[in-house]
C-alpha positions in Angstrom: 52.2 17.5 -112.8 48.7 19.0 -111.8 49.0 22.7 -111.6 46.7 24.0 -108.2 45.4 27.3 -108.9 46.6 29.9 -105.8 43.4 32.6 -105.1 45.6 35.4 -106.6 45.3 33.6 -110.2 41.8 33.4 -109.5 41.2 36.7 -109.1 43.1 37.7 -112.0 40.9 36.1 -114.5 37.2 36.6 -112.4 38.5 40.7 -112.3 37.8 40.2 -108.4 40.1 41.3 -105.6 41.6 37.9 -103.9 39.7 38.9 -100.5 36.4 38.4 -102.4 37.5 35.2 -103.8 39.3 33.7 -100.3 35.8 34.6 -98.7 33.6 33.2 -101.7 35.5 29.9 -101.6 35.3 29.8 -98.1 31.7 30.3 -97.5 31.6 33.0 -95.7 27.9 33.7 -94.8 28.2 37.0 -93.6 29.5 38.3 -96.8 27.4 39.9 -99.7 28.3 39.4 -103.2 26.2 39.5 -106.3 25.0 35.5 -107.1 26.7 36.3 -110.4 29.9 37.4 -109.3 29.7 34.2 -106.9 29.3 31.7 -109.5 32.0 33.3 -111.5 34.4 32.9 -108.9 33.4 28.9 -108.2 33.4 28.1 -112.1 37.0 29.9 -112.7 38.2 27.8 -109.4 36.6 24.8 -110.7 38.3 25.2 -114.2 41.6 25.9 -112.8 41.7 23.1 -110.4 41.5 24.9 -107.0 42.0 23.1 -104.1 41.3 24.5 -100.9 44.4 23.9 -98.3 44.2 21.8 -95.4 45.0 22.1 -91.7 48.2 19.3 -92.1 51.8 19.7 -92.7 53.0 21.9 -94.8 56.2 20.9 -97.5 58.5 23.1 -98.6 61.1 26.2 -97.4 58.1 27.3 -95.7 57.2 24.6 -93.6 60.6 25.8 -91.7 60.4 28.7 -88.9 63.5 30.2 -88.9 62.1 33.5 -90.5 63.6 36.7 -89.5 61.7 39.5 -89.0 62.6 43.3 -88.9 61.0 45.8 -86.3 60.7 49.6 -87.6 59.4 52.2 -84.4 58.5 55.5 -84.9 60.0 57.0 -82.0 63.8 56.7 -80.2 64.2 54.3 -77.6 64.2 56.4 -75.3 60.7 57.3 -75.7 59.4 53.8 -76.0 61.3 52.4 -73.0 59.2 55.9 -71.3 55.8 54.7 -73.0 54.1 51.9 -71.6 51.7 52.2 -74.6 54.7 50.9 -76.9 56.6 49.3 -74.3 53.9 46.3 -73.9 53.2 46.2 -77.6 57.0 45.6 -78.3 56.3 42.9 -75.0 53.5 41.5 -76.8 55.8 41.8 -80.3 58.9 39.4 -78.5 56.7 36.6 -76.6 55.0 35.9 -79.9 58.2 35.9 -81.5 59.4 33.3 -79.5 56.2 31.3 -79.1 56.0 31.0 -82.9 60.3 30.4 -83.7 60.5 33.8 -85.0 63.6 35.9 -84.5 63.7 39.7 -84.6 67.2 40.1 -86.6 67.1 43.5 -86.7 65.3 47.2 -85.3 65.2 50.4 -87.1 64.0 53.7 -85.8 62.4 56.7 -87.1 64.3 59.5 -85.6 63.5 63.3 -85.7 62.6 64.0 -89.1 65.0 61.4 -90.7 64.0 58.8 -92.9 65.6 55.5 -92.0 67.1 53.6 -94.3 65.1 50.2 -94.7 67.2 47.3 -95.7 64.9 44.1 -95.8 67.2 42.5 -97.5 67.6 39.5 -95.4 64.3 39.6 -94.0 61.3 37.5 -94.2 58.5 40.7 -93.3 58.5 43.5 -91.2 56.7 44.8 -88.1 56.2 48.7 -88.0 55.0 50.2 -84.9 53.6 53.7 -84.6 52.3 56.1 -87.3 54.3 55.7 -90.1 53.6 56.8 -93.8 52.0 54.2 -96.1 54.4 55.3 -98.5 57.4 53.1 -97.0 59.4 51.3 -99.4 61.4 48.5 -98.1 64.9 47.7 -100.1 63.5 44.2 -101.4 62.9 42.8 -104.7 59.9 40.9 -104.2 56.8 42.8 -104.3 54.8 40.5 -101.7 56.8 40.7 -98.8 55.1 41.1 -96.0 54.8 44.1 -93.7 52.3 44.8 -90.7 51.4 48.2 -89.2 50.5 48.4 -85.6 48.5 51.3 -84.2 48.3 52.5 -87.6 46.2 51.7 -90.8 48.5 52.7 -93.8 47.0 51.4 -97.0 44.6 48.8 -97.8 47.7 47.2 -99.6 49.5 46.1 -95.9 47.9 44.2 -93.1 47.1 46.4 -89.9 46.2 46.1 -86.0 44.9 49.0 -84.3 42.2 49.9 -81.6 39.5 51.9 -82.0 40.7 55.1 -80.7 37.2 57.2 -81.3 35.1 54.0 -79.6 37.3 54.0 -76.3 37.0 57.7 -76.2 33.6 57.4 -76.3 33.4 54.9 -73.6 35.2 57.1 -71.6 32.8 60.7 -72.1 30.1 58.8 -72.2 30.9 57.6 -68.6 31.4 60.6 -67.0 28.6 62.3 -69.0 26.1 59.4 -67.5 27.6 59.9 -63.8 26.2 63.6 -64.4 29.2 66.0 -65.3 28.1 68.5 -67.7 31.8 70.9 -67.4 34.6 68.3 -68.5 37.7 69.1 -69.4 40.0 67.6 -71.8 43.8 66.9 -71.6 45.7 65.5 -74.5 48.9 65.7 -76.4 49.6 66.8 -79.9 49.6 63.8 -82.8 51.7 63.5 -85.6 52.4 60.8 -88.7 56.2 59.9 -89.5 56.3 61.0 -93.4 59.2 61.2 -96.2 58.8 65.1 -96.1 59.0 65.5 -92.1 56.3 65.3 -89.7 53.1 65.6 -90.5 50.6 67.0 -87.4 46.7 66.2 -87.0 44.0 66.5 -84.8 43.6 63.2 -82.7 40.8 61.1 -82.5 40.2 61.6 -79.0 40.6 64.9 -78.9 37.8 65.1 -81.9 35.4 62.9 -80.0 35.5 65.1 -76.6 34.8 68.2 -78.6 31.8 66.7 -80.7 30.2 65.0 -78.0 29.9 68.6 -75.9 29.5 70.3 -79.1 25.9 67.7 -79.3 24.8 69.0 -76.0 25.7 72.3 -75.9 28.5 71.7 -73.1 31.6 72.5 -75.4 34.1 75.2 -73.6 37.1 75.7 -75.7 38.7 77.0 -72.4 38.7 73.9 -70.9 41.1 71.9 -73.5 44.7 71.6 -72.8 46.7 69.9 -75.5 50.6 69.6 -74.9 52.9 66.7 -75.4 52.6 63.3 -74.1 53.7 61.5 -70.8 53.2 62.6 -67.2 55.7 65.4 -66.6 53.4 67.3 -69.3 50.0 65.9 -67.5 51.6 67.7 -64.8 52.4 70.8 -66.4 48.7 71.6 -68.1 47.1 70.2 -65.1 49.0 73.3 -63.1 48.2 75.7 -66.0 44.5 74.6 -65.4 44.8 75.0 -62.1 46.3 78.6 -61.8 43.7 79.8 -64.3 40.9 78.8 -62.0 37.3 77.7 -62.7 38.2 74.3 -63.3 35.7 71.7 -64.9 33.9 68.8 -62.9 36.1 66.3 -64.4 39.0 65.9 -66.9 39.2 63.6 -69.8 42.5 62.9 -70.2 44.4 61.2 -73.6 46.3 58.7 -71.8 46.7 57.0 -68.3 50.3 59.0 -67.9 48.9 62.2 -69.0 46.8 61.3 -66.1 48.9 60.1 -63.6 50.9 63.5 -64.1 47.7 65.8 -63.4 46.2 63.2 -60.3 50.2 64.9 -58.8 49.4 68.5 -59.6 46.0 68.0 -57.9 47.1 66.5 -55.0 50.1 69.1 -54.5 47.3 72.3 -54.4 45.5 70.3 -51.9 42.4 69.4 -55.2 40.8 66.3 -54.1 40.0 63.2 -56.7 37.0 62.7 -56.9 35.5 64.8 -54.5 36.1 67.9 -56.3 36.9 66.7 -59.6 36.6 63.5 -61.2 39.1 61.9 -63.8 39.0 59.4 -66.5 41.1 58.4 -69.0 42.6 55.7 -71.9 45.5 53.2 -72.1 44.8 50.9 -68.7 48.6 50.4 -68.1 49.5 48.5 -65.0 50.1 51.3 -62.9 46.9 53.0 -63.2 45.0 50.7 -60.7 47.6 51.0 -57.5 47.9 55.4 -57.8 45.7 57.1 -55.5 42.9 57.2 -56.4 43.1 54.3 -58.6 42.4 55.2 -62.2 39.2 55.2 -64.1 40.2 54.2 -67.4 39.7 52.3 -70.9 42.2 49.4 -71.4 43.5 49.3 -74.7 45.2 45.4 -75.2 48.7 46.4 -76.0 50.3 43.3 -75.5 47.8 41.5 -78.0 48.1 43.7 -80.7 51.8 43.4 -80.7 51.3 39.7 -80.7 48.6 39.9 -83.3 51.1 41.5 -85.5 53.2 38.5 -85.4 50.5 35.8 -86.2 49.6 38.4 -89.5 53.3 38.0 -90.6 53.4 33.9 -89.9 49.8 33.6 -91.5 51.3 35.8 -95.0 54.8 33.6 -94.6 52.6 30.7 -95.0 50.5 31.7 -97.9 47.8 34.4 -97.1 47.3 36.8 -99.9 45.0 39.3 -99.0 45.2 41.9 -96.3 43.4 41.6 -93.0 42.8 44.9 -90.9 42.1 44.0 -87.4 41.1 46.0 -84.7 41.8 44.4 -80.7 38.7 45.3 -78.4 39.0 48.2 -75.7 37.0 48.0 -72.2 36.0 50.4 -69.9 37.9 49.8 -66.0 35.9 51.5 -63.2 37.6 52.8 -60.3 37.2 55.4 -57.9 39.3 58.8 -60.1 35.8 59.5 -61.5 33.6 59.6 -58.5 31.5 56.3 -59.5 
């Protein structure tokens, strides 16, 4: 029987990465690589009798789509179902699993500071939803067990699906600045990564973009920035705090739609009209944002597509892809009444 080489074998002999071999052999015109490296890869592939796989039906055990996958969530079940961002990611995962013929066999949760025991011995792959450390070690004998991270890029070793948080924040801030607002406040939540050693806190990308864009224009005022936790209750509390302090800015950039919805209620209770007296823009694009009063200007994050893409990446891995992919799902500014446009 003639042995047909794999991309991994070619990469090992050519002393390059699997992704480089794949892009060279697929004749990716957008990939810049030295001509000597390109020739070397092609020569190694020929010497090993490499044949590109076609789109026909596969044979053998990997053609069977009775795979079982696990889900690991960075948060409790209560938090997941209270946050539309993570809830719609899960819905996207579930819908795509049904479409692909996969089953969600087990759900793990990272609660508080306790690292869960990840027993994946009877699973074919794992999807990790949320910001979880890259040192995750499932209980598996095989080193090529597929793991896909959603909303976080853990390392170059595992696939990931994200949206560009900084770009989404820039879209919201650009819009407020283009409307002529110069005094812009910020309401956001504290962000962290789940690690084996406990919670690791970091400055959220949305907050960084807010600070940097205003500092560049000489408009940053620290007293207009309010950071707590997440959710509508916290948006309400932080906006109440801003109102009681007085001297409100002309507009607020909100780090999430639930924060914005809570803030809108606080403003309404205080008789402050949106957008006549203060403009609001946020990030998420959850369904209810269209139906609050006034309808919320927001940067839409396609969270359901993020979940579906994670499942597709798992299937692609199980069908033989042996290089890492990192997918950025687009965002879109949706202009409604809350910003005054």
